[in-house]
Wavefront OBJ file of the C-alpha trace (Angstrom):
o trace
v 10.188 -7.818 -7.991
v 9.502 -4.832 -5.968
v 5.980 -2.988 -5.785
v 4.548 0.163 -4.473
v 1.496 -0.573 -2.255
v -0.451 2.206 -2.254
v -2.992 2.579 0.767
v -5.335 4.467 2.254
v -5.049 6.128 5.540
v -7.539 6.475 8.657
v -7.171 9.920 8.802
v -8.444 9.921 4.966
v -5.073 10.248 3.401
v -2.610 8.255 1.376
v 0.667 6.573 2.357
v 2.989 3.819 0.031
v 4.885 1.268 0.860
v 8.489 -0.200 -1.402
v 8.216 -3.398 -0.790
v 11.166 -5.806 -2.322
v 10.797 -9.004 -3.680
v 10.291 -11.047 -1.018
v 7.706 -8.985 0.678
v 9.877 -7.419 3.159
v 9.544 -2.837 3.540
v 12.315 -1.560 2.042
v 10.984 2.345 2.751
v 7.378 3.997 3.842
v 6.411 7.439 2.931
v 4.646 10.450 4.784
v 1.045 11.132 4.252
v 0.083 12.564 1.262
v -3.788 14.396 1.271
v -4.460 12.773 -2.118
v -3.851 9.767 -4.054
v -2.510 11.825 -6.938
v -0.190 13.474 -4.305
v 0.689 10.068 -3.505
v 1.199 8.712 -6.759
v 3.245 11.718 -7.440
v 5.642 10.877 -4.391
v 6.048 7.255 -5.847
v 7.078 8.708 -8.987
v 9.799 11.657 -7.313
v 11.800 7.969 -5.691
v 11.820 6.448 -9.203
v 13.364 9.588 -10.064
v 16.050 9.930 -7.472
v 16.897 6.249 -6.254
v 20.008 6.980 -8.004
v 21.066 9.873 -5.561
v 23.794 9.708 -3.504
v 24.412 8.848 0.019
v 25.814 11.473 2.716
v 26.695 9.429 5.855
v 25.734 11.389 8.743
v 27.160 8.711 11.334
v 30.933 10.066 10.267
v 32.225 12.946 11.970
v 32.730 15.808 9.457
v 30.733 14.428 6.757
v 30.275 16.140 3.475
v 27.212 18.014 3.227
v 26.197 16.587 -0.666
v 23.219 18.240 -2.637
v 19.959 17.109 -3.274
v 18.443 14.589 -4.360
v 20.060 12.220 -1.375
v 20.202 9.457 0.933
v 20.827 11.040 4.312
v 21.928 7.533 6.404
v 21.504 8.537 10.102
v 21.817 7.240 13.746
v 17.993 7.803 15.235
v 17.512 7.902 19.523
v 17.662 4.491 19.909
v 20.982 4.297 18.494
v 19.851 2.277 15.068
v 20.552 3.292 12.032
v 17.828 4.970 9.423
v 17.819 6.300 6.015
v 15.783 8.914 4.334
v 15.577 9.985 0.783
v 15.323 13.616 0.416
v 13.691 15.086 -3.127
v 15.474 18.009 -5.442
v 13.748 20.455 -3.185
v 15.073 19.030 -0.302
v 11.274 16.998 1.288
v 12.095 13.927 2.506
v 9.974 11.303 -0.035
v 10.733 7.831 1.809
v 11.881 6.595 5.394
v 13.125 3.800 6.594
v 12.937 1.756 9.201
v 15.704 0.938 11.953
v 18.269 -0.925 11.549
v 20.855 -2.354 13.560
v 24.063 -2.324 11.131
v 24.761 0.825 9.442
v 25.586 -2.029 6.242
v 21.577 -2.906 6.479
v 20.654 0.339 6.096
v 23.355 0.843 3.188
v 22.042 -2.228 1.910
v 18.474 -0.949 1.915
v 19.084 1.675 0.181
v 20.781 -0.453 -2.837
v 17.332 -2.195 -2.615
v 15.709 1.192 -3.236
v 17.835 2.127 -6.247
v 17.169 -1.652 -7.770
v 13.555 -2.049 -7.054
v 11.765 1.138 -7.365
v 12.683 2.005 -11.123
v 10.139 -0.836 -12.429
v 8.119 -1.707 -9.177
v 4.496 -1.802 -10.214
v 2.353 0.103 -8.246
v -0.777 -1.474 -6.320
v -3.513 0.341 -4.483
v -5.308 -1.224 -1.929
v -8.768 -0.456 -1.381
v -9.864 1.255 2.041
v -10.627 -1.145 4.691
v -14.436 -1.496 5.770
l 1 2 3 4 5 6 7 8 9 10 11 12 13 14 15 16 17 18 19 20 21 22 23 24 25 26 27 28 29 30 31 32 33 34 35 36 37 38 39 40 41 42 43 44 45 46 47 48 49 50 51 52 53 54 55 56 57 58 59 60 61 62 63 64 65 66 67 68 69 70 71 72 73 74 75 76 77 78 79 80 81 82 83 84 85 86 87 88 89 90 91 92 93 94 95 96 97 98 99 100 101 102 103 104 105 106 107 108 109 110 111 112 113 114 115 116 117 118 119 120 121 122 123 124 125 126
């Protein structure tokens, strides 16, 4: 079973990673200003994790309404995805993958893991 790992950042903010049962990071958040807003981001991932996929790697792709996953190619030529909430804000992003199928598996893993994932809050590093 997956889990959200929420941790403080060096600049006083908070971020989270969604990890699969094997400990691999599936997606990460932006840096939030407060613990409460970070927790709201986690809830937004749970709420929006069943969104449709907009494949921006193909010509003439169909633009979908939010919420949605956007699959795209980064400057290094790797495949990535981002999950956008109903308001269009990015709520989670992936690492780069060599194969598009791996990015698609990451999206499927969010749908499988996020709804029931527990939240683990790490303490600040001393």
